[in-house]
C-alpha positions in Angstrom: -7.4 -18.4 -27.3 -5.8 -17.6 -24.0 -5.6 -21.1 -22.6 -1.8 -21.2 -22.3 -0.5 -19.5 -19.1 2.3 -17.1 -19.2 4.2 -19.2 -16.6 4.3 -22.0 -19.1 6.2 -19.9 -21.6 8.2 -17.7 -19.2 11.9 -17.3 -20.0 14.2 -15.3 -17.8 14.3 -11.6 -18.9 17.5 -9.5 -18.9 17.5 -5.7 -19.0 20.6 -3.5 -18.9 20.7 -3.7 -15.1 18.4 -6.5 -14.1 17.6 -10.2 -14.4 13.9 -11.2 -13.9 13.8 -14.9 -13.2 12.2 -17.6 -11.1 13.0 -17.6 -7.4 15.5 -20.0 -6.0 15.4 -21.4 -2.5 18.9 -19.8 -2.0 17.3 -16.3 -2.5 16.0 -16.5 1.1 18.5 -14.1 2.7 17.9 -11.4 0.1 14.1 -11.9 0.3 14.4 -11.6 4.1 15.9 -8.1 3.7 12.7 -7.1 1.8 10.0 -8.9 3.8 11.3 -8.1 7.3 11.2 -4.3 6.7 8.0 -2.8 8.2 8.2 0.2 5.8 8.4 -2.0 2.7 5.5 -4.2 3.7 3.3 -1.4 5.1 0.9 -1.4 2.1 1.2 -5.2 1.4 -1.7 -7.5 2.4 0.6 -9.4 4.8 2.5 -8.6 8.0 6.2 -8.3 8.5 8.0 -11.6 8.1 10.6 -13.0 10.5 14.0 -13.9 9.0 13.0 -17.6 9.1 9.6 -17.1 7.5 11.2 -15.1 4.7 13.8 -17.8 4.0 10.9 -20.4 3.9 8.9 -18.0 1.6 11.8 -18.1 -0.9 11.4 -21.9 -1.1 7.6 -21.4 -1.6 8.2 -18.8 -4.3 10.6 -21.1 -6.1 7.7 -23.6 -6.5 5.2 -20.9 -7.6 4.2 -19.8 -11.0 3.3 -16.3 -9.8 6.4 -14.9 -8.2 9.5 -13.7 -10.0 12.8 -12.5 -8.5 14.3 -9.2 -9.6 18.1 -9.5 -9.4 20.4 -6.5 -9.7 23.1 -7.8 -12.1 25.9 -5.6 -10.7 25.5 -7.0 -7.2 24.1 -10.5 -7.9 21.4 -9.6 -5.4 17.6 -10.0 -5.3 16.3 -6.5 -4.8 12.6 -7.1 -5.5 9.8 -9.5 -6.3 7.2 -9.3 -9.0 3.8 -11.0 -8.6 2.1 -12.0 -11.9 -1.0 -14.0 -11.4 -3.4 -15.4 -13.9 -6.9 -14.3 -12.9 -8.5 -17.1 -14.9 -10.5 -14.9 -17.3 -9.5 -14.4 -20.9 -5.8 -13.6 -20.6 -6.1 -11.3 -17.6 -3.2 -11.2 -15.1 -2.6 -9.2 -11.9 0.7 -7.4 -11.4 2.2 -6.7 -8.0 5.7 -5.6 -6.9 7.7 -5.2 -3.7 11.2 -3.8 -3.6 14.0 -3.5 -1.1 13.9 0.0 0.6 17.5 0.8 -0.4 16.7 0.2 -4.1 13.4 2.2 -4.3 13.2 5.4 -6.3 15.9 4.3 -8.7 13.7 3.1 -11.5 14.2 -0.7 -10.9 10.6 -1.4 -10.1 9.5 0.4 -13.3 12.2 -1.3 -15.5 11.4 -4.8 -14.1 7.6 -4.3 -14.3 7.8 -2.9 -17.9 10.1 -5.8 -19.0 7.8 -8.4 -17.5 4.7 -6.8 -19.1 6.4 -6.5 -22.5 7.4 -10.2 -22.3 3.9 -11.2 -21.3 2.2 -9.3 -24.1 4.7 -10.5 -26.7 4.1 -14.1 -25.8 0.4 -13.8 -26.8 -1.0 -15.4 -23.7 -1.7 -12.1 -21.9 -4.4 -9.7 -23.1 -4.9 -7.5 -20.0 -2.8 -6.7 -16.9 -4.5 -5.3 -13.8 -3.0 -3.8 -10.7 -4.4 -2.6 -7.4 -2.8 0.2 -5.3 -3.8 1.6 -2.0 -5.1 5.1 -2.5 -2.6 6.3 0.2 0.3 4.6 -1.6 1.0 7.4 -4.1 4.4 6.0 -5.1 2.7 2.8 -6.3 -0.1 4.3 -8.3 2.3 6.9 -9.8 4.5 4.0 -10.9 1.5 2.4 -12.6 0.6 5.6 -14.4 4.2 6.0 -15.5 4.1 2.5 -16.9 1.1 3.4 -19.0 -1.7 1.8 -16.9 -5.1 3.5 -16.9 -7.0 4.1 -13.7 -10.3 2.2 -14.1 -11.9 2.9 -10.7 -11.8 3.0 -7.0 -12.9 0.3 -4.5 -14.0 2.3 -1.5 -13.3 0.9 2.0 -12.3 -2.3 0.2 -10.0 -3.8 2.8 -8.1 -3.2 6.0 -4.8 -4.2 7.6 -4.7 -2.1 10.7 -7.1 -1.5 13.6 -7.7 1.8 15.4 -7.3 2.1 19.2 -10.9 0.7 19.7 -10.2 -2.4 17.5 -12.2 -1.1 14.6 -10.9 -1.5 11.0 -9.0 1.3 9.4 -10.5 0.9 5.9 -8.4 1.4 2.8 -9.6 2.6 -0.6 -8.0 0.6 -3.4 -7.4 2.0 -6.9 -7.8 -0.3 -9.9 -5.5 0.1 -12.9 -5.3 -1.8 -16.1 -3.3 -2.0 -19.3 -4.4 -3.9 -22.5 -2.0 -5.5 -25.0 -3.4 -3.0 -27.5 -2.4 -0.1 -25.2 1.1 -1.3 -25.0 1.3 -1.7 -28.7 0.5 2.0 -29.0 3.1 3.2 -26.6 
């Protein structure tokens, strides 16, 4: 029933202020503004990119089925990226988002994520969307709750990115959220 992947039926999405589309290699400079900012990537599972690495990453994203550019129509600028990955089990996808610091707190991440999720559920290939948020990243898990995701649990000391002064992992707790197509239909 859920054999077809969302990436196979994806069409660019337009909201009042945004375009959600595939990445282009030419998005490198805009992507670099996002990925080179230590505050933006603090909770991401990767380190800060160099300018060159970020430009190369745009070319990689352009070939990927999992990454989508969020372009602010009024500025013709990529201000964020969405990650939407098929987990391989019965129509379940993982959502992730990263937005330029100057455009955070303006509702763009919520609008882009909501539009992508609506499109995914409407296409009939997606049954469940999950998302993970570091327990310390209150802005991220608050966004998920505002989108209508339900908290399903907590993975204690699940991962680490940083080490303490003794070289020991600073463990992070991850919160697990999910939304079902049937949940979205009720909203």
